Backbone as numpy.savetxt, mean C-alpha at the origin, in Angstrom:
# Nx Ny Nz CAx CAy CAz Cx Cy Cz
-39.24 3.74 -21.61 -39.30 2.64 -20.70 -37.89 2.08 -20.46
-37.58 1.75 -19.20 -36.27 1.23 -18.84 -36.19 -0.25 -19.18
-35.11 -0.61 -19.88 -34.89 -2.01 -20.22 -34.13 -2.67 -19.08
-34.85 -3.35 -18.20 -34.28 -3.98 -17.01 -33.24 -5.03 -17.41
-33.48 -5.73 -18.50 -32.55 -6.77 -18.94 -31.17 -6.17 -19.22
-31.11 -5.01 -19.86 -29.82 -4.37 -20.16 -29.11 -3.97 -18.87
-29.85 -3.47 -17.90 -29.26 -3.09 -16.61 -28.69 -4.32 -15.93
-29.42 -5.41 -15.94 -28.96 -6.65 -15.31 -27.70 -7.16 -15.98
-27.64 -7.06 -17.32 -26.46 -7.52 -18.04 -25.23 -6.68 -17.71
-25.40 -5.40 -17.43 -24.27 -4.51 -17.15 -23.77 -4.65 -15.73
-24.63 -4.97 -14.80 -24.25 -5.03 -13.40 -24.69 -6.35 -12.78
-23.88 -6.82 -11.86 -24.21 -8.03 -11.12 -24.42 -7.64 -9.67
-25.45 -8.16 -9.09 -25.74 -7.88 -7.69 -24.92 -8.85 -6.84
-24.21 -8.28 -5.87 -23.38 -9.08 -4.98 -23.88 -8.85 -3.56
-24.51 -9.86 -2.97 -24.97 -9.69 -1.60 -23.78 -9.68 -0.63
-23.75 -8.68 0.22 -22.67 -8.55 1.19 -23.29 -8.29 2.55
-22.79 -8.98 3.56 -23.31 -8.78 4.91 -22.39 -7.85 5.68
-22.98 -6.93 6.43 -22.26 -6.04 7.31 -22.90 -6.08 8.69
-22.11 -5.99 9.75 -22.72 -5.84 11.07 -23.41 -4.48 11.16
-24.39 -4.36 12.04 -25.16 -3.11 12.15 -24.27 -1.91 12.41
-23.26 -2.07 13.28 -22.40 -0.91 13.59 -21.61 -0.47 12.36
-21.25 -1.41 11.49 -20.53 -1.05 10.26 -21.45 -0.31 9.30
-22.69 -0.76 9.21 -23.66 -0.08 8.35 -23.92 1.34 8.83
-23.97 1.52 10.14 -24.16 2.87 10.67 -23.00 3.77 10.26
-21.79 3.24 10.36 -20.62 4.03 9.96 -20.64 4.31 8.45
-21.02 3.33 7.67 -21.11 3.51 6.22 -22.14 4.58 5.90
-23.31 4.50 6.54 -24.36 5.49 6.30 -23.91 6.89 6.69
-23.23 7.01 7.81 -22.73 8.31 8.25 -21.71 8.87 7.25
-20.80 8.01 6.81 -19.79 8.45 5.86 -20.42 8.82 4.52
-21.38 8.02 4.07 -22.07 8.30 2.81 -22.77 9.65 2.87
-23.41 9.92 4.00 -24.10 11.20 4.19 -23.09 12.35 4.18
-21.97 12.14 4.87 -20.94 13.17 4.97 -20.39 13.58 3.61
-20.21 12.60 2.71 -19.65 12.91 1.39 -20.72 13.17 0.34
-21.98 13.08 0.75 -23.06 13.38 -0.18 -23.32 12.30 -1.22
-23.08 11.05 -0.86 -23.35 9.95 -1.78 -24.85 9.84 -2.03
-25.21 9.39 -3.22 -26.62 9.26 -3.57 -27.31 8.19 -2.74
-26.55 7.16 -2.38 -27.13 6.06 -1.60 -26.01 5.28 -0.93
-26.40 4.39 -0.04 -25.44 3.50 0.61 -24.72 2.66 -0.45
-25.49 2.13 -1.38 -24.91 1.29 -2.44 -23.91 2.06 -3.29
-24.29 3.30 -3.64 -23.38 4.13 -4.44 -22.08 4.38 -3.68
-22.21 4.64 -2.38 -21.03 4.87 -1.55 -20.14 3.62 -1.51
-20.75 2.46 -1.30 -19.98 1.21 -1.24 -19.31 0.92 -2.58
-20.02 1.15 -3.69 -19.41 0.94 -5.01 -18.20 1.85 -5.20
-18.36 3.13 -4.85 -17.26 4.08 -5.03 -16.07 3.73 -4.13
-16.35 3.38 -2.88 -15.29 3.00 -1.95 -14.56 1.76 -2.44
-15.31 0.80 -2.95 -14.72 -0.43 -3.46 -13.84 -0.14 -4.67
-14.32 0.69 -5.58 -13.55 1.05 -6.77 -12.24 1.73 -6.39
-12.30 2.66 -5.43 -11.08 3.34 -4.98 -10.09 2.35 -4.38
-10.61 1.42 -3.59 -9.74 0.43 -2.96 -9.11 -0.49 -4.01
-9.89 -0.90 -4.98 -9.37 -1.77 -6.05 -8.27 -1.04 -6.82
-8.47 0.24 -7.11 -7.44 1.02 -7.81 -6.18 1.13 -6.96
-6.37 1.37 -5.66 -5.23 1.50 -4.76 -4.43 0.20 -4.70
-5.12 -0.90 -4.54 -4.44 -2.20 -4.46 -3.78 -2.53 -5.80
-4.44 -2.19 -6.88 -3.87 -2.44 -8.20 -2.59 -1.66 -8.45
-2.46 -0.53 -7.77 -1.28 0.30 -7.93 -0.12 -0.09 -7.03
-0.36 -1.03 -6.12 0.70 -1.45 -5.22 1.71 -2.29 -5.97
2.96 -2.10 -5.62 3.97 -2.96 -6.24 4.43 -3.99 -5.21
4.69 -5.16 -5.69 5.16 -6.24 -4.84 6.68 -6.24 -4.91
7.30 -6.16 -3.76 8.75 -6.13 -3.71 9.25 -7.51 -3.32
10.03 -8.09 -4.18 10.60 -9.39 -3.87 11.98 -9.17 -3.26
12.10 -9.53 -1.99 13.34 -9.36 -1.26 14.38 -10.33 -1.82
15.57 -9.81 -2.09 16.65 -10.66 -2.58 17.19 -11.50 -1.43
17.45 -12.72 -1.70 17.96 -13.63 -0.67 19.48 -13.72 -0.77
20.08 -14.15 0.32 21.52 -14.42 0.38 22.39 -13.21 0.06
21.96 -12.03 0.49 22.78 -10.82 0.34 23.62 -10.71 1.61
24.92 -10.65 1.46 25.80 -10.58 2.62 25.78 -9.18 3.23
26.26 -9.09 4.46 26.35 -7.78 5.13 27.24 -6.85 4.31
28.32 -7.38 3.77 29.27 -6.56 3.00 28.63 -6.06 1.70
27.88 -6.93 1.01 27.18 -6.51 -0.21 26.15 -5.43 0.12
25.39 -5.67 1.18 24.37 -4.71 1.59 25.02 -3.38 1.96
26.13 -3.43 2.67 26.86 -2.22 3.07 27.27 -1.41 1.84
27.84 -2.07 0.86 28.28 -1.39 -0.36 27.09 -0.75 -1.07
26.02 -1.51 -1.22 24.82 -1.00 -1.91 24.19 0.16 -1.16
24.13 0.04 0.16 23.53 1.11 0.97 24.37 2.37 0.90
25.68 2.25 0.97 26.55 3.43 0.86 26.38 4.11 -0.50
26.29 3.32 -1.55 26.06 3.87 -2.89 24.71 4.56 -2.95
23.70 3.92 -2.39 22.35 4.49 -2.37 22.35 5.83 -1.64
23.00 5.86 -0.49 23.02 7.10 0.30 23.81 8.21 -0.38
24.80 7.84 -1.18 25.56 8.86 -1.90 24.73 9.49 -3.01
23.70 8.77 -3.45 22.82 9.27 -4.52 21.57 9.96 -4.00
21.32 9.87 -2.69 20.12 10.47 -2.08 20.55 11.35 -0.91
20.03 12.55 -0.86 20.36 13.46 0.24 19.95 12.90 1.58
18.79 12.28 1.62 18.30 11.63 2.83 17.38 10.51 2.42
17.26 9.52 3.30 16.41 8.38 2.98 15.95 7.71 4.27
14.75 7.18 4.23 14.21 6.41 5.35 14.69 4.96 5.22
14.85 4.31 6.35 15.31 2.93 6.37 14.43 2.05 5.49
13.11 2.21 5.63 12.16 1.40 4.87 12.34 1.62 3.37
12.57 2.88 2.95 12.77 3.17 1.52 14.05 2.53 1.00
15.10 2.58 1.80 16.37 1.97 1.39 16.15 0.47 1.18
15.54 -0.18 2.15 15.30 -1.62 2.06 14.45 -1.95 0.83
13.38 -1.20 0.62 12.50 -1.46 -0.53 13.20 -1.21 -1.85
13.84 -0.05 -1.96 14.48 0.30 -3.23 15.59 -0.67 -3.61
16.32 -1.16 -2.61 17.41 -2.10 -2.88 16.97 -3.56 -2.78
15.70 -3.77 -2.41 15.13 -5.10 -2.25 15.91 -5.92 -1.24
16.28 -5.25 -0.14 17.01 -5.89 0.95 16.06 -6.23 2.08
16.40 -7.26 2.83 15.66 -7.61 4.03 15.74 -6.42 4.99
14.63 -6.08 5.61 14.59 -4.91 6.50 15.54 -5.09 7.69
15.58 -6.28 8.28 16.49 -6.51 9.41 17.94 -6.32 9.00
18.30 -6.82 7.83 19.67 -6.65 7.33 19.98 -5.17 7.13
19.04 -4.45 6.55 19.22 -3.01 6.32 19.44 -2.28 7.64
18.67 -2.61 8.65 18.80 -1.97 9.96 20.17 -2.29 10.56
20.60 -3.53 10.47 21.91 -3.93 11.01 23.05 -3.16 10.33
22.98 -3.08 9.00 24.03 -2.38 8.26 24.01 -0.90 8.60
22.84 -0.28 8.64 22.75 1.14 8.98 23.26 1.41 10.40
22.97 0.51 11.32 23.46 0.67 12.70 24.98 0.64 12.71
25.55 -0.30 11.98 27.02 -0.42 11.91 27.61 0.84 11.27
27.00 1.31 10.20 27.48 2.53 9.53 27.37 3.73 10.46
26.31 3.76 11.27 26.15 4.85 12.23 27.25 4.79 13.29
27.53 3.59 13.79 28.59 3.41 14.79 29.96 3.83 14.25
30.15 3.65 12.94 31.40 4.04 12.28 31.43 5.52 11.91
30.30 6.20 12.13 30.22 7.63 11.80 30.01 7.91 10.33
29.58 6.91 9.57 29.38 7.08 8.12 27.99 7.60 7.77
27.03 7.43 8.70 25.69 7.96 8.52 25.25 8.64 9.81
24.33 9.56 9.68 23.83 10.23 10.88 22.33 10.16 10.95
């Protein structure tokens, strides 16, 4: 015999509302991946999303970095990397994206980057 009390203690029911069109998409996706049920699909999707968000790192942009400081750091960064995307440079150095773009544009105009 199934002990309902133990099941209730392990899981909490969370009522969630979805518009009909969203439920249709969920049902289609659940069927496509062979989920046991809509609920199982939603639980699995939620777990994956929670893991993904938990793995995100928060980048705190450094304030008051001058163009000259950014230029020096970016040149050093580029000397250590064969190639790099603007976004990666900004993130890795914790620089403001606009500042990074300005410095890279200036370096490009000077022929220091291509």
